[in-house]
N, C-alpha and C positions, 0 to 999 in steps of 0.2 A: 504494500500500500504506500503510495507516494505521500508527500507532505500535505498537499491540498486535500487528498481523500481522507487523510487522518484528521485534519481540522474539520472537515465536513461531518465526519462521523461523530466527533466530540460535540459539535454544535447540535447535531440532530438529537443526540441523547439528552443534552441539557434542555433543549426546547421541549422535548416530551415530558420531562419532569416538571418544567415550569407550567406547562399546560395542565398537567394532572393536578398540581397544587392549586391552580386557580379554579379548576372545575370541580375539585373534590373527588375526581375519579382516580382509578388506579393507574399508575404509570407503567410503562413497559417493564416486565420483570416483576410485577407486583400483583397481589390479589386484593380484593376489597378489605380483607381483614389484616393486611400487612404484606410484607415482602414474601415472595416465593423463596424456597431454599435456593442458595446460590452455588454456582459452579465457577471456578476460576480458570480462565484460559491463560496458560503460562507459555510465553515465547520470548526469546531474546530480540527478535525483530519481526515486524509484520510480514505476512505472506498470505497467499490465497487460502491455504489450508486452515489457518486459525480463523480467518475471516468467515469461512464457510461454517465453522463450528459455532461462532458467535451468532450466526443467523439461522442455525438449524431449527426447523419448525417442530420437530419431535421433542427436542429438549425444552423448547419454549413453552410447551403446554404445562410442564411441571416445574421447570426451573428458570431462574434468571441467570444470565451469564455475564461475567465481567472480565475485562481484559487487564491483566496485570501491567502490561506495557502502557496502556492508556492512563493507568493510575500511577505511573512512574514507580511501580513496585511497592507502593505504600499500602500494602495489604496485610491482613492478618489471616493466616490459614485457618484459624479457629472459626472464622466467619463463613466458611464454605464447607459444603458437604463433600465436595470432590474437586480434584484438579485434573485438567486435561493439558498435557505438556506437548510442545512442538519443538522442532529444531534442536534435538539433543546431539550436540557435537561430541566428538571423542574427548575433547578437552574437558567439557562440562561433565561428561560421564565419569571420567577419572577423578575429578575434583569432588563431585557429590559422593561417590563411593568411598572416598577417604575423608569425608567430613570437612572439606575445604569450601567455604561459602564466601567467595570474594566478589560476587556480583549479585544484582537483584534477582537474576534468574536462579542461580545456584542456591542463594539464600532462601528464597521462597520454596524451592523444591525440597531442600533439606529440612526446613521448618515444617512443611507439610508432612514429611516422613516422620519426623519426631513427634508430631501431634497426632499421628495415627490416622491421617486422612487417606482416603482412597485416591490413588493417582493413576491416571490412564495415560500411556505414552504411545503416540501414533507411530507404528512401525516404519512407515514411509519417511518419518522425520528423524530416524536414528542413523547418524552418519556412519557408524561402525559397519553397518550392513553393506555399504557401498564397496568395502574393501575385502569382502569375504573371499573372493577368488584371486586377489593379488597380494594381500598382506602375508608375511611369514606366519606360519601356523602358531608358533609359540607366542608371538606378539599379539596376534588376533585373539588367541585364547586367553591371554592376560586381560585384555579389555572386555572380552566376553564374560569373564568371571565377574567383573565389576557389574555388568548388566544383570547377570544372574543373581548377584547379591541383592540388587534392587528388587528383582522379581521375588526373591525369597522374603523380602521385607514388605511385600504387598503391592508393589507396582505392577500394573497390568499392561502388557504390551499387546497391541492388537491393530489391525488395519483401521485407518481413520473412519471408514464407512461403517464399521461395526461398533464403534465406541458409544454412540447414542443409545443403541439397543442394549449394550452391556450395562449402561448406567440405569436405564429405565426398567430392564427386565432381569438383570443379573447374568452371570455366566452360566452356560449349560451345566446341568448337574451331571457329575461323573458317576460311573457305575460304582456302587458302594459294596464293600465286603462286610458281612456281618461280623462284628468283633467278637472275640472269645469272651466268655463270661468272666467277669471280674472276680477275683478271689474274695471269699467272704471276709467281712471285717472281723478283726479280733474282738473278743468279748470285752477286753479292757480298753479298746480303741475309742475314739470320739464317735458319738452318735450323731448321724446326719440330722439337720434341722428339717423336720417334716411338716412344720406349721404352714398353713396356707398363707399365701402372700396377700397383699392389699389389692383392692380393685379401684379403678379410676375411670373417669369419663373425660374424653377430649372433644370439645366442641370447636374444632378448627377445620378449615377447608383444606389445608395442606399439613400432613403429619410428617415431620422430618426426623432424621436420626437424633438431633438434639432433644426433641420431645421424648423419644424413647430412652435416651440416656438419663434424662431427668426422672423418668418413671422408674428405671432400673435402680438409680441411686436411692429412690424412695421405697424400694422393695415392692413395687407394684408387680403383680403377676398376671393380672387380667385387666385389659383396657377396652372400653367401648367407644367406637368412633361413629360418625355419621355415615349414612348409606352412600353418599356421594363424595365423601372426603377422599382426597388424593393421598395415598400412602407411598412415599418414595421407597425405592428399592433398598437404599441404605437403612431406612427405618425398619423395613421387613427383615433385613439381614441381622440387625441388632436384636430385634424381637425374637427371632428364631434362635440365635446364639444364646440369649439369656432366658429363654423359655417364658417369654411374655405372650400370653394368649390375647389375640386381637379379635374383637367381636364387632360386627357391623350392625347398626340398629336402623331399620327402615323408618323413614320419616312419616310414612303413612300408616303402616301397620303397627309400628312400635316394637316389632319382634326383632330378636337378635339372631345373628348367624355367625358362626365361627369362620375365620379365614384359614 
């Protein structure tokens, strides 16, 4: 994106927010009861790929997107549910893998990792892959180890076209193997807490991972949400991991059904 296009994009977004404030309506990336959960687009320089992700219609239905470069990297990873990263150079890969955060890009990537945020990295934007057939195997393998370390830390590498679907619907479930029965607890060992957890009701249009974390911290084990409430994939993932049962209540019938 050239300088004029960048300025036009900034002006367009500012104008939308001004119009929303004057009319009392929701601005782009917001719902009438507040902001949609946000996704951060992280790139060291603008390009066609990151611009397409900012304007992705599928994501826009459930998320607001913000560009770290437009915000001059003055962002807090804690404010976002996920990060989509572009333009991963070999230099940046090596630095991030070794905890060197000497630029806005590497700092936000590293902070997002440390904060436990889900990070999606477009495969087409990983410079290392360009040298697969030319680089010495030992050197390529060294850099590939850094990439695999990021993957083991939760970074998802996928084709750019698949990333919106992964965010909205999660990764395909892999075949599972039934684990062996756990050994019986010793008689003198700690007794598991079998007490039922709390119940709660969330009257929000968009249920995010932050909402689920708050419920988990409060030891809530069953939550009821509205029939038409949007439940983000990260919220579902947290609820499943922490065994929080989610019930939908129909606005007309008042009946509840488990998700």
